[in-house]
KOLVO-986618 format. One line per field, with one value per residue: x, y, z of N, C-alpha, C in turn; residue number from 1. Coordinates in Angstrom, 3 decimals. Layout:
KOLVO-986618
n.X	(X/...);
n.Y	(Y/...);
n.Z	(Z/...);
ca.X	(X/...);
ca.Y	(Y/...);
ca.Z	(Z/...);
c.X	(X/...);
c.Y	(Y/...);
c.Z	(Z/...);
zapa	(NUM/...);
END
This chain:
KOLVO-986618
n.X	(-4.470/-5.112/-5.085/-3.804/-3.330/-0.558/0.542/-0.437/0.970/3.564/3.412/2.902/5.315/7.087/6.157/5.574/4.880/5.909/4.360/2.506/1.469/-1.273/-2.344/-2.565/-5.062/-6.170/-4.729/-4.118/-3.280/-1.822/-2.463/-1.929/-0.092/2.725/2.808/2.271/2.020/2.739/2.051/-0.509/-2.430/-5.397/-5.646/-7.483/-8.177/-9.159/-10.898/-9.496/-7.787/-5.273/-3.206/-1.106/1.902/3.354/6.288/9.451/11.441/11.075/10.609/8.178/5.716/2.927/0.360/-2.233/-5.076/-7.836/-9.427/-8.637/-6.083/-2.771/-0.184/3.204/6.046/9.385/9.147/7.443/4.030/2.389/0.039/-3.449/-6.053/-8.300/-8.594/-9.574/-11.678/-10.868/-12.817/-12.327/-9.289/-9.522/-11.217/-14.795/-15.072/-15.306/-12.480/-10.730/-8.099/-8.014/-6.356/-3.405/-1.009/1.323/2.183/3.709/6.604/7.085/9.428/9.288/7.368/6.225/4.512/4.910/6.978/5.948/3.904/1.087/-2.293/-4.810/-7.905/-11.139/-14.313/-16.326/-14.918/-14.448/-17.035/-18.049/-16.419/-17.308/-20.032/-19.835/-18.514/-20.421/-22.146/-21.111/-21.507/-20.400/-20.146/-19.925/-19.036/-17.460/-14.291/-12.242/-9.149/-6.399/-3.678/-1.958/-2.682/-2.549/-3.098/-3.726/-6.232/-7.680/-7.758/-9.328/-11.789/-12.286/-12.524/-14.691/-16.758/-16.972/-17.762/-20.341/-21.694/-21.534/-23.152/-25.548/-25.396/-25.816/-24.168/-21.658/-19.149/-15.734/-12.965/-9.642/-7.360/-5.011/-5.156/-7.012/-7.786/-10.567/-11.352/-12.600/-15.207/-16.103/-16.015/-17.643/-20.104/-20.486/-21.109/-19.463/-18.643/-16.562/-13.171/-9.721/-6.665/-3.368/-0.793/1.584/4.229/4.748/6.847/8.497/11.099/11.741/9.611/10.210/12.368/11.366/9.037/9.333/8.512/5.947/3.628/3.601/2.347/0.219/-1.291/-2.048/-3.581/-5.597/-6.747/-7.704/-9.640/-11.298/-12.559/-14.548/-16.268/-16.809/-17.041/-16.239/-14.436/-14.507/-12.498/-9.284/-5.741/-2.774/0.104/3.327/5.485/8.856/10.635/12.688/11.812/11.189/9.754/8.732/8.192/6.182/4.140/3.621/2.760/0.461/-1.159/-1.519/-2.942/-5.258/-6.353/-7.498/-9.545/-8.892/-8.175/-5.312/-3.645/-1.517/1.091/3.245/6.361/6.923/9.364/10.105/11.287/11.629/12.304/14.679/17.511/16.783/15.552/15.717/15.006/13.866/13.845/10.784/10.008/7.771/7.222/7.484/5.391/3.203/3.502/3.161/0.601/-0.887/-0.449/-1.738/-4.372/-4.877/-4.683/-6.744/-8.941/-8.769/-9.521/-12.039/-12.465/-13.152/-11.807/-13.104/-15.489/-15.258/-16.379/-15.426/-12.554/-9.141/-9.334/-11.643/-11.039/-8.580/-6.416/-3.679/-2.637/-2.264/-5.147/-6.602/-9.265/-10.241/-8.254/-6.892);
n.Y	(32.679/30.344/27.178/24.439/20.919/20.603/22.803/22.211/19.828/20.841/22.351/20.312/18.942/20.863/20.889/22.712/26.115/29.503/31.553/34.382/35.947/36.207/33.838/32.159/31.579/29.703/27.405/23.909/20.904/17.888/14.535/12.060/9.519/10.118/12.912/13.736/15.966/18.290/21.649/22.935/24.133/24.442/25.051/26.324/26.324/26.836/24.654/22.694/21.269/21.724/20.638/22.415/22.477/24.462/26.145/27.372/27.985/28.249/28.215/29.215/31.570/32.458/34.873/36.728/38.620/40.375/38.041/36.675/34.506/34.714/32.961/33.203/32.515/32.564/35.323/36.000/36.020/33.006/31.424/31.972/31.910/30.614/30.130/27.105/26.047/23.680/21.128/19.012/18.181/18.034/19.675/19.463/16.985/15.107/14.082/11.827/10.777/7.952/6.407/7.757/6.512/3.854/0.448/-0.626/0.062/1.692/3.150/5.691/7.057/9.297/8.768/6.581/7.730/10.127/9.411/10.002/10.994/8.745/8.377/8.195/6.497/8.326/10.720/10.813/10.732/13.124/14.969/14.423/15.109/17.841/18.641/17.976/20.058/21.881/23.635/22.426/19.762/16.371/13.763/11.122/10.183/7.748/7.055/5.112/4.337/1.457/0.732/-1.330/-4.123/-5.190/-6.462/-5.612/-2.904/-2.780/-3.618/-1.529/0.669/-0.195/-0.131/2.619/3.380/2.241/3.902/6.319/6.089/7.289/9.819/9.700/9.869/8.956/6.681/6.193/4.003/3.574/1.263/-1.112/-4.280/-7.211/-10.748/-10.821/-8.193/-6.682/-7.743/-7.211/-4.386/-3.612/-4.685/-3.112/-0.723/0.740/2.297/2.392/1.226/1.342/-0.135/0.243/-0.333/0.954/0.807/-0.612/-2.056/-4.936/-5.264/-2.715/-2.428/-4.340/-3.142/-0.665/-1.177/-2.999/-6.187/-6.252/-7.481/-7.336/-8.976/-10.014/-7.696/-6.991/-9.242/-8.922/-6.544/-7.393/-9.219/-7.413/-6.048/-7.795/-7.463/-4.693/-3.723/-2.671/0.347/1.285/0.485/1.094/1.980/3.381/4.313/5.046/7.355/7.786/6.391/5.010/3.277/2.150/3.692/1.799/-0.351/0.802/1.295/-1.305/-2.389/-0.819/-1.676/-4.359/-4.069/-2.625/-4.490/-6.189/-4.738/-2.693/0.628/2.511/5.043/7.501/8.760/11.314/11.013/12.335/13.537/13.337/15.231/13.792/11.321/11.467/10.232/7.589/6.406/5.952/8.545/10.309/13.199/13.966/14.844/17.175/16.368/13.591/12.926/13.749/12.053/9.457/9.691/10.084/7.618/6.025/6.886/5.838/3.112/2.702/3.364/1.303/-0.908/-0.236/1.342/4.100/6.863/9.137/8.345/7.783/8.033/8.978/10.028/10.255/10.323/11.721/14.129/15.038/16.692/16.090/14.746/13.979/13.268/10.870/11.353/13.451/15.478/15.116);
n.Z	(16.824/18.169/19.935/18.327/17.508/17.245/18.655/21.183/21.634/21.762/24.099/25.925/25.667/26.752/29.338/31.361/32.461/33.127/35.579/36.971/40.105/39.750/38.903/41.034/42.471/40.782/40.713/41.049/42.867/42.097/43.253/42.402/40.622/38.316/38.348/40.891/43.611/42.298/41.284/39.142/36.267/34.192/30.785/28.087/24.625/21.261/21.256/22.530/25.362/27.851/30.471/32.503/34.214/36.822/36.351/37.303/35.533/32.232/28.680/28.083/29.044/30.929/30.885/32.388/31.485/32.137/32.198/29.921/28.754/27.759/26.279/26.066/24.036/24.389/24.474/22.359/21.203/21.611/21.927/22.577/25.050/27.550/31.134/32.758/35.324/37.768/39.087/40.936/40.840/37.996/35.203/34.990/36.215/39.264/40.479/42.197/44.297/46.082/47.857/48.771/49.037/48.384/48.157/46.202/44.131/41.768/39.662/38.518/39.799/42.282/44.395/46.313/47.767/48.722/50.480/51.162/52.052/53.300/52.158/53.565/53.005/53.634/53.363/50.562/49.514/50.531/49.132/46.543/46.659/47.152/44.808/42.936/42.818/41.113/38.043/35.735/36.254/35.385/35.644/37.593/38.708/40.069/41.434/42.690/44.845/46.195/49.269/51.273/50.319/46.895/46.710/49.006/48.410/46.099/47.157/48.971/47.220/45.695/47.575/47.925/45.351/45.252/47.017/45.678/43.472/43.761/42.700/40.029/37.676/35.217/36.404/36.708/37.285/38.419/39.272/40.706/39.178/40.273/40.518/40.367/40.154/38.120/37.949/40.580/40.722/38.584/39.402/41.606/40.458/38.778/35.661/33.863/33.428/34.354/34.093/34.654/32.429/32.238/30.890/27.706/26.961/27.708/28.832/29.793/31.573/33.538/34.772/35.729/37.139/39.490/40.786/39.833/37.298/33.885/32.024/33.511/33.969/31.343/30.652/32.530/31.634/29.139/29.974/31.302/29.238/28.474/30.551/30.922/28.362/24.960/24.264/26.826/28.468/29.611/29.459/30.797/28.986/29.408/27.913/27.138/28.689/27.645/25.748/22.347/19.392/17.653/19.363/20.967/19.068/18.133/20.547/21.073/18.985/19.672/22.103/21.275/19.540/21.296/22.266/23.979/24.965/24.615/26.546/25.823/27.622/28.360/29.982/33.206/34.806/38.238/41.007/43.400/42.528/41.309/39.655/39.999/37.864/34.343/32.163/29.256/27.115/25.545/22.510/20.819/18.199/18.324/20.061/18.497/16.278/17.425/18.506/16.179/14.958/16.818/16.456/13.874/14.446/16.362/14.768/12.928/14.426/15.167/17.454/19.696/21.112/21.942/22.986/25.603/28.943/31.312/33.306/32.050/29.233/28.840/30.048/28.789/29.337/29.839/27.683/24.134/22.565/20.558/18.200/19.621/19.966/17.614);
ca.X	(-3.574/-5.748/-4.244/-4.051/-2.682/0.888/0.860/-0.660/2.099/4.732/3.224/3.114/6.758/7.700/5.766/5.104/5.069/6.045/3.143/2.627/0.596/-2.688/-2.786/-2.587/-6.380/-6.598/-3.802/-4.484/-2.123/-2.132/-2.089/-1.827/0.804/4.019/2.712/1.827/2.715/3.086/0.966/-0.817/-3.709/-5.934/-5.743/-8.344/-8.099/-9.412/-11.595/-8.580/-7.433/-3.983/-2.849/0.257/2.532/4.009/7.744/10.183/12.256/10.436/10.564/6.811/5.224/1.497/-0.060/-3.675/-5.572/-9.297/-9.989/-7.976/-4.711/-1.851/1.059/4.304/7.216/10.579/8.740/6.463/2.730/2.334/-1.347/-4.353/-7.199/-8.859/-8.411/-10.735/-11.669/-10.900/-13.734/-11.470/-8.176/-9.662/-12.526/-15.921/-15.126/-14.748/-11.409/-10.219/-7.166/-8.520/-5.182/-2.226/0.145/1.392/3.187/4.574/7.673/7.396/10.554/9.008/6.202/6.576/3.520/5.472/7.847/5.151/3.136/0.023/-3.465/-5.730/-9.239/-12.216/-15.497/-16.997/-14.116/-14.660/-18.438/-18.166/-15.816/-18.170/-21.252/-19.473/-18.208/-21.626/-22.856/-20.485/-22.315/-19.790/-20.006/-20.508/-18.509/-16.615/-13.183/-11.524/-7.891/-5.884/-2.500/-2.266/-2.325/-2.147/-3.045/-4.639/-7.576/-8.335/-7.976/-10.484/-12.999/-12.499/-13.013/-16.029/-17.691/-17.162/-18.553/-21.741/-22.246/-21.559/-24.129/-26.676/-25.233/-26.334/-23.245/-20.709/-18.047/-14.584/-12.063/-8.295/-6.709/-4.237/-6.147/-6.978/-8.419/-11.997/-11.611/-13.553/-16.543/-16.453/-16.231/-18.826/-21.274/-20.644/-21.690/-18.498/-18.964/-15.326/-12.041/-8.373/-5.553/-2.231/0.362/2.695/5.053/4.419/8.129/8.717/12.391/11.616/8.673/10.907/13.248/10.698/7.938/9.772/7.515/4.662/3.611/2.974/1.470/-1.000/-2.075/-2.642/-4.649/-6.690/-7.391/-8.450/-10.834/-12.165/-13.364/-15.725/-17.149/-17.189/-17.319/-15.289/-14.417/-14.640/-11.361/-8.148/-4.478/-1.737/1.405/4.237/6.458/10.057/11.381/13.701/11.175/11.252/8.452/8.267/7.619/4.935/3.132/3.269/1.990/-0.858/-1.915/-1.889/-3.988/-6.488/-6.926/-8.240/-10.606/-8.359/-7.694/-4.146/-3.511/-0.085/1.390/4.644/6.949/7.070/10.361/9.806/12.523/11.764/12.786/15.899/18.573/16.279/14.977/16.125/13.959/14.393/12.944/9.835/9.694/6.413/7.103/7.265/4.030/2.282/3.628/2.570/-0.845/-1.448/-0.442/-2.800/-5.649/-5.028/-4.896/-8.094/-9.889/-8.697/-10.235/-13.377/-12.517/-13.280/-11.380/-14.034/-16.670/-14.983/-17.312/-14.753/-11.110/-8.171/-9.781/-12.659/-10.356/-7.618/-5.466/-2.267/-2.245/-2.896/-6.165/-7.223/-10.691/-10.542/-7.216/-6.485);
ca.Y	(32.226/29.275/25.999/23.249/19.737/20.808/23.707/21.464/18.905/21.620/22.695/19.081/18.703/21.789/20.407/23.741/27.514/30.473/32.329/35.373/35.686/36.227/32.473/31.371/31.024/28.687/26.276/22.698/20.053/16.484/13.581/10.736/9.257/10.782/14.355/13.992/16.993/19.450/22.590/23.053/24.734/23.975/26.098/25.872/27.171/26.119/23.394/21.736/21.568/21.205/20.869/22.935/22.644/25.738/25.975/28.628/28.236/27.665/29.162/29.695/32.366/32.736/36.158/36.844/39.986/40.432/36.722/36.001/34.087/34.665/32.246/33.681/31.658/33.398/36.717/36.171/35.397/31.625/30.990/32.657/31.109/30.911/29.132/26.308/25.709/22.256/20.806/18.274/17.685/18.391/20.254/18.605/15.731/14.894/13.113/11.673/9.711/7.394/6.125/8.474/5.708/2.650/-0.540/-0.876/1.058/2.043/4.057/7.027/7.569/9.837/8.453/5.839/8.622/11.182/8.813/10.961/10.702/7.666/8.958/7.285/6.585/9.588/11.799/10.837/11.095/14.563/15.662/14.239/15.901/19.242/18.832/17.792/21.345/22.705/23.542/21.605/18.392/15.366/12.421/10.866/9.264/7.355/6.343/4.754/3.514/0.246/1.029/-2.576/-5.137/-4.869/-6.976/-4.699/-1.620/-2.955/-3.648/-0.175/1.520/-0.674/0.397/4.037/3.448/1.965/5.098/7.438/5.879/8.189/11.060/9.439/10.227/7.859/6.529/5.447/3.558/3.151/0.576/-2.274/-5.351/-8.500/-11.777/-10.553/-6.760/-6.169/-8.145/-6.501/-2.960/-3.497/-4.950/-1.963/0.388/1.438/2.266/2.247/0.745/1.535/-0.820/0.853/-1.140/1.881/0.728/-1.837/-2.704/-5.845/-5.030/-1.475/-2.683/-5.074/-2.203/0.467/-1.656/-4.251/-6.906/-6.289/-8.334/-6.739/-9.987/-10.089/-6.479/-7.086/-10.246/-8.317/-5.591/-8.160/-9.728/-6.280/-5.704/-8.660/-7.002/-3.288/-3.452/-1.898/1.805/1.644/-0.102/1.923/1.763/4.382/3.895/6.169/7.528/8.474/5.556/4.277/2.407/2.623/3.933/0.528/-1.117/1.452/1.079/-2.724/-2.584/-0.222/-2.561/-5.531/-3.684/-2.274/-5.713/-6.809/-3.827/-1.809/1.900/3.022/6.484/7.793/9.769/11.724/10.874/13.599/13.251/13.981/15.408/12.757/10.106/11.801/9.235/6.223/5.856/6.628/9.217/11.101/14.206/13.482/16.024/17.299/15.567/12.191/12.842/13.847/10.839/8.314/9.922/9.842/6.168/5.467/7.166/4.849/1.792/2.673/3.322/-0.030/-1.872/0.266/1.926/5.556/7.461/10.200/7.771/7.614/8.777/9.422/9.913/11.007/10.512/12.766/15.373/15.308/17.738/15.681/13.912/14.137/12.219/10.627/11.649/14.716/16.450/14.878);
ca.Z	(17.898/18.923/20.133/17.531/18.070/17.306/19.768/22.418/21.784/22.185/25.507/26.689/25.677/27.714/30.658/32.275/32.086/34.208/35.830/38.047/41.250/39.375/38.630/42.270/42.833/39.816/40.722/41.779/43.126/41.841/44.303/41.779/39.506/38.196/38.579/42.257/44.379/41.491/41.033/37.718/35.918/32.911/29.766/27.000/23.434/20.020/21.504/23.146/26.758/28.289/31.874/32.525/35.519/37.060/36.348/37.507/34.357/31.055/27.560/27.978/30.165/30.821/31.433/32.386/31.373/32.061/31.933/28.806/29.023/26.627/26.551/25.236/23.906/24.171/24.311/21.288/21.475/21.118/21.861/23.500/25.473/28.871/32.173/33.141/36.744/38.110/40.189/41.851/40.040/36.586/34.870/34.631/36.962/40.603/40.236/43.557/44.646/47.334/48.689/48.290/49.418/47.554/48.576/45.064/44.038/40.383/39.841/37.989/40.527/43.595/45.419/47.445/48.539/49.350/51.573/51.429/52.872/52.975/52.297/53.923/52.159/53.942/52.756/49.112/49.262/50.791/47.992/45.375/46.848/46.957/43.397/42.118/42.732/40.076/36.815/34.685/36.756/34.502/35.849/38.758/38.453/41.279/41.243/44.008/45.044/46.954/50.656/51.927/49.261/45.796/46.986/49.952/47.740/45.220/47.994/49.489/46.138/45.332/48.578/47.621/44.115/45.594/47.662/44.741/42.400/44.021/41.952/38.672/36.608/34.987/37.361/36.224/38.349/38.043/40.385/40.277/39.045/40.960/39.684/40.190/40.345/37.133/38.375/41.815/40.459/37.716/40.249/42.505/39.709/37.921/34.238/33.089/34.232/33.826/34.739/33.960/32.053/32.465/29.676/26.977/26.695/28.841/29.474/30.562/32.671/34.594/35.477/36.385/37.984/40.107/41.570/39.137/36.102/32.705/31.431/34.332/33.732/30.010/30.719/33.299/30.730/28.145/30.660/31.639/28.064/28.507/31.628/30.752/26.961/24.161/24.441/28.234/29.183/29.228/30.161/30.545/28.466/29.599/26.847/27.582/29.632/26.903/24.763/20.960/18.758/17.095/20.464/21.364/18.021/18.195/21.780/20.895/18.102/20.465/23.058/20.553/18.988/22.398/22.677/25.029/24.435/25.328/26.773/25.758/28.637/28.421/31.310/33.931/35.836/39.520/41.792/44.426/41.888/40.570/39.697/40.179/36.642/33.115/31.394/28.152/26.597/24.537/21.693/20.289/16.972/18.690/20.590/17.366/15.473/18.110/18.611/14.848/14.767/17.653/15.791/12.800/15.054/16.931/13.642/12.316/15.263/15.473/18.798/19.700/22.381/22.329/23.616/27.031/29.791/32.532/33.376/31.262/27.857/28.876/30.418/27.702/29.702/29.918/26.553/22.831/22.546/19.243/18.035/20.298/19.608/16.222);
c.X	(-4.241/-4.840/-4.696/-3.282/-1.179/1.267/0.622/0.499/3.344/4.622/3.389/4.591/7.444/7.361/5.224/5.440/5.330/4.731/3.441/1.575/-0.883/-3.239/-3.030/-3.973/-6.816/-5.733/-4.376/-3.231/-2.524/-1.684/-1.881/-0.734/2.058/3.978/2.322/2.695/3.038/1.866/0.756/-2.126/-4.124/-6.179/-6.525/-8.291/-8.382/-10.096/-10.718/-8.202/-6.062/-3.753/-1.381/0.752/3.178/5.511/8.410/11.020/11.660/10.500/9.174/6.423/3.768/1.160/-1.574/-4.083/-7.076/-9.911/-9.368/-6.527/-3.916/-0.594/2.099/5.391/8.404/10.199/7.718/5.157/2.686/0.895/-2.168/-5.534/-7.689/-8.478/-9.706/-10.598/-11.732/-11.875/-12.950/-10.438/-8.292/-11.043/-13.576/-16.085/-14.714/-13.758/-10.619/-9.216/-7.553/-7.368/-3.955/-0.938/0.153/2.515/4.121/5.554/8.062/8.329/10.331/7.968/6.585/5.652/4.102/6.378/7.032/4.373/2.034/-1.132/-4.215/-7.135/-10.260/-13.354/-16.206/-16.255/-14.443/-16.087/-18.653/-17.594/-16.714/-19.444/-20.971/-19.221/-19.436/-22.424/-22.284/-21.258/-21.720/-19.682/-20.689/-20.009/-17.708/-15.530/-12.439/-10.251/-7.311/-4.562/-2.922/-1.760/-1.799/-1.983/-3.978/-6.070/-8.339/-8.653/-9.194/-11.775/-13.313/-13.099/-14.421/-17.081/-17.993/-18.024/-20.031/-22.415/-22.424/-22.573/-25.336/-26.600/-25.585/-25.470/-22.308/-19.570/-16.960/-13.642/-10.720/-7.599/-5.767/-5.179/-5.922/-7.737/-9.898/-12.340/-12.629/-14.981/-16.998/-16.819/-17.433/-20.100/-21.555/-21.249/-20.719/-18.867/-17.745/-14.193/-10.734/-7.383/-4.296/-1.091/1.665/3.682/4.767/5.684/8.469/10.031/12.368/10.711/9.379/11.798/12.476/9.555/8.309/8.656/6.142/4.781/2.872/1.982/0.154/-1.895/-2.768/-3.783/-5.857/-7.456/-8.253/-9.737/-11.818/-13.049/-14.637/-16.746/-17.684/-17.506/-16.241/-15.513/-14.536/-13.575/-10.088/-6.881/-3.496/-0.471/2.322/5.284/7.648/10.872/12.448/13.137/11.326/9.841/7.873/7.591/6.279/3.831/2.675/2.404/0.594/-1.739/-2.392/-3.037/-5.312/-7.158/-7.752/-9.368/-10.200/-7.833/-6.493/-4.203/-2.016/0.229/2.892/5.163/7.165/8.059/10.079/11.080/12.717/12.293/14.065/16.956/18.102/15.799/15.498/14.900/14.628/13.367/12.049/9.411/8.271/6.209/6.842/5.848/3.005/2.297/2.916/1.059/-1.533/-1.497/-1.540/-4.162/-5.897/-5.369/-6.311/-9.146/-9.935/-9.525/-11.606/-13.539/-12.545/-12.902/-12.365/-15.355/-16.456/-15.879/-16.648/-13.246/-10.325/-8.640/-10.912/-12.016/-9.465/-6.483/-4.006/-1.748/-2.838/-3.861/-6.747/-8.727/-11.129/-9.544/-6.786/-7.149);
c.Y	(31.170/28.040/24.872/22.084/19.929/21.706/23.018/20.503/19.639/22.022/21.465/18.754/19.580/21.391/21.457/25.126/28.341/31.234/33.400/35.078/35.642/34.828/31.670/30.813/29.861/27.428/25.114/21.851/18.598/15.619/12.183/10.699/10.087/12.280/14.722/15.052/18.253/20.323/22.761/23.807/24.234/25.170/25.544/26.856/26.317/24.789/22.316/22.217/20.985/21.569/21.253/23.067/24.018/25.491/27.336/28.988/27.491/28.680/29.771/30.473/32.713/34.038/36.251/38.316/39.945/39.103/35.972/35.690/34.083/33.937/32.714/32.621/32.524/34.837/36.978/35.467/34.018/31.167/31.771/31.747/31.547/29.814/28.365/25.923/24.201/22.053/20.120/17.561/18.039/18.982/19.178/17.348/15.910/13.749/12.977/10.524/9.189/7.131/6.780/7.811/4.472/1.739/-0.898/0.281/1.308/3.252/5.479/7.750/8.058/9.401/7.633/6.699/9.656/10.668/9.762/10.390/9.463/8.207/7.876/7.408/7.917/10.774/11.935/11.253/12.582/15.370/15.585/15.073/17.383/19.531/18.753/19.082/22.235/22.548/22.657/20.127/17.391/13.951/12.363/9.882/9.015/6.622/6.052/4.021/2.237/0.449/-0.228/-3.697/-4.713/-5.303/-6.055/-3.359/-1.689/-2.938/-2.255/0.731/1.103/-0.150/1.870/4.201/3.223/3.200/6.238/7.272/6.792/9.464/10.912/10.020/9.042/7.873/5.672/5.135/3.154/2.585/-0.483/-3.470/-6.520/-9.500/-11.483/-9.073/-6.209/-6.517/-7.358/-5.051/-2.730/-3.683/-3.769/-0.761/1.176/1.250/2.030/1.840/1.070/0.779/-0.386/-0.129/-0.362/1.937/-0.607/-2.582/-3.610/-5.595/-3.768/-1.696/-3.355/-4.151/-1.183/0.043/-2.987/-4.881/-6.971/-7.125/-7.641/-7.717/-10.074/-8.877/-6.546/-8.105/-9.711/-7.310/-6.315/-8.707/-8.604/-5.872/-6.554/-8.160/-5.598/-2.912/-2.626/-0.405/2.240/0.981/0.569/1.516/2.867/3.713/5.111/6.176/8.314/7.713/4.713/3.318/2.979/2.878/2.634/-0.316/-0.537/1.156/-0.380/-3.005/-2.004/-1.101/-3.795/-5.210/-3.418/-3.512/-6.464/-5.907/-2.826/-0.526/2.364/4.547/6.783/8.978/10.075/11.583/12.254/13.377/14.043/14.095/14.351/11.445/10.340/10.720/7.800/5.582/6.654/7.262/10.046/12.133/13.596/14.679/15.993/16.434/14.103/11.998/12.850/12.573/9.663/8.466/9.670/8.342/5.518/5.691/6.138/3.471/1.686/2.592/1.924/-1.045/-1.369/0.800/3.450/6.099/8.517/9.664/7.502/8.538/9.422/9.523/10.742/11.275/11.525/14.115/15.888/16.249/17.358/15.028/14.427/12.971/12.061/10.870/12.889/15.792/16.319/13.632);
c.Z	(18.782/18.968/19.209/18.156/18.216/18.484/21.110/22.676/22.265/23.652/26.392/26.775/26.718/29.137/31.590/31.783/33.333/34.348/36.869/39.116/40.889/39.116/39.905/42.627/41.933/39.851/41.525/41.937/42.974/43.015/43.734/40.731/39.478/38.463/39.991/42.928/43.612/41.242/39.533/37.532/34.539/31.992/28.584/25.848/22.205/20.205/22.107/24.537/27.055/29.753/31.924/33.955/35.620/37.190/36.509/36.289/33.173/29.930/27.386/29.240/29.929/31.542/31.319/32.342/31.138/31.594/30.775/29.160/27.724/27.059/25.537/25.185/23.521/23.822/23.231/21.654/20.811/20.932/22.878/23.832/26.830/29.860/32.375/34.606/36.931/39.264/41.296/40.992/38.565/36.318/34.589/35.451/38.415/40.447/41.531/43.639/46.023/48.306/48.080/48.789/48.525/48.029/47.443/44.905/42.585/40.386/39.324/38.846/41.921/44.721/46.573/48.333/49.321/50.554/52.053/52.233/52.371/53.225/52.642/52.923/52.387/53.334/51.266/48.779/49.483/49.628/46.761/45.483/46.644/45.471/42.508/41.975/41.636/38.766/35.729/35.069/35.845/34.755/37.146/38.338/39.763/40.881/42.617/43.907/45.763/48.371/51.362/50.896/48.128/46.075/47.940/49.293/46.827/46.034/48.553/48.420/45.722/46.304/48.321/46.372/44.418/46.182/46.663/43.619/42.557/43.183/40.472/37.553/36.382/36.005/36.725/37.371/37.756/39.276/39.823/40.247/40.002/40.090/39.421/40.346/39.351/37.522/39.601/41.530/39.551/38.536/41.174/41.793/38.859/36.455/33.361/34.020/33.534/34.705/33.984/33.714/32.261/31.297/29.020/26.564/27.884/29.571/30.325/31.777/33.844/35.425/36.301/37.299/38.636/40.943/40.933/37.858/34.971/32.084/32.194/34.092/32.381/30.001/31.483/32.459/29.703/28.750/30.956/30.468/28.019/29.526/31.354/29.309/26.279/24.372/25.899/29.113/28.674/29.989/29.806/30.021/28.556/28.497/27.389/28.601/28.932/25.872/23.355/20.436/18.214/18.169/20.888/20.351/18.013/19.426/21.679/20.024/18.859/21.420/22.348/19.963/20.020/22.902/23.736/24.392/25.255/25.463/26.827/26.651/28.660/29.850/31.928/35.062/37.108/40.344/42.874/43.857/41.085/40.758/39.823/38.885/35.447/32.471/30.301/27.728/25.517/23.690/21.152/19.056/17.289/19.233/19.467/16.524/16.127/18.263/17.275/14.543/15.597/17.009/14.673/13.367/15.624/15.826/13.020/13.095/15.715/16.876/18.707/21.078/22.866/22.871/25.101/27.842/30.995/32.298/32.385/29.841/27.765/29.162/29.289/28.095/29.604/28.644/25.243/22.653/21.148/19.297/18.812/19.885/18.156/15.687);
zapa	(1/2/3/4/5/6/7/8/9/10/11/12/13/14/15/16/17/18/19/20/21/22/23/24/25/26/27/28/29/30/31/32/33/34/35/36/37/38/39/40/41/42/43/44/45/46/47/48/49/50/51/52/53/54/55/56/57/58/59/60/61/62/63/64/65/66/67/68/69/70/71/72/73/74/75/76/77/78/79/80/81/82/83/84/85/86/87/88/89/90/91/92/93/94/95/96/97/98/99/100/101/102/103/104/105/106/107/108/109/110/111/112/113/114/115/116/117/118/119/120/121/122/123/124/125/126/127/128/129/130/131/132/133/134/135/136/137/138/139/140/141/142/143/144/145/146/147/148/149/150/151/152/153/154/155/156/157/158/159/160/161/162/163/164/165/166/167/168/169/170/171/172/173/174/175/176/177/178/179/180/181/182/183/184/185/186/187/188/189/190/191/192/193/194/195/196/197/198/199/200/201/202/203/204/205/206/207/208/209/210/211/212/213/214/215/216/217/218/219/220/221/222/223/224/225/226/227/228/229/230/231/232/233/234/235/236/237/238/239/240/241/242/243/244/245/246/247/248/249/250/251/252/253/254/255/256/257/258/259/260/261/262/263/264/265/266/267/268/269/270/271/272/273/274/275/276/277/278/279/280/281/282/283/284/285/286/287/288/289/290/291/292/293/294/295/296/297/298/299/300/301/302/303/304/305/306/307/308/309/310/311/312/313/314/315/316/317/318/319/320/321/322/323/324/325/326);
END
């Protein structure tokens, strides 16, 4: 009853499970991206990890007994495993959202609606120092909305990176790019970079990310490979916004040919964005198909998702990751 790639895909498709009060000490709340504001926990089984949101109504129910977790589907045992403790947002990493506000208005993302906290350098350093005491600590990942301007955000994050180099672990950064953001962040001490394209379909991008430029993000990613190197530049591609598989596969090939590793992320409709964006169910079969295609594409271009030192590809909780899950 261990979790294989198919069972993980089915849990990702469901998006969440029912839990009882025994899970409460293990729940964390995301402050970044489409999952911001939702409670979740990390479940590990068969050498794989999945992040599961807490849902009041789900065909899956998780039960804990003496440290072991059993997930039932419609009353039958589906998979068994254990919980993993999140240091800060995810296991093994201090993963911090620096600015929980954003001037952009991507239609699937609740962050502009939530208008959360703006963390200072001291706030982030304190979180990192506390997290560094955890025995599983191995990396730092910083992500950020755009509080005022992309340029100011890059400088703020770079200042934090400089301070965090004292901890001697890999540091990954995910921000909106600027003309010289890769140089600034690399000089500050960042080891990896992620600029999110969000969707590789130009027509969908125009609808869901008004005011942003897909072409600019892709060019920034291509330039980042020259600064950070292959296997250390990433981009999220959201699945379930109306794009076709053909478009996703073509887009993954284009990105990988430039040395960029895509991260396929199932759309997570948020109640604060209800009615603002078209989303569709993403079945497990589609997730498996696209992840398998990505594995072929990465292999073709000599890229390895399992060489990532930070961030989502190291965590693997939200996605099917080539070279780790399949």
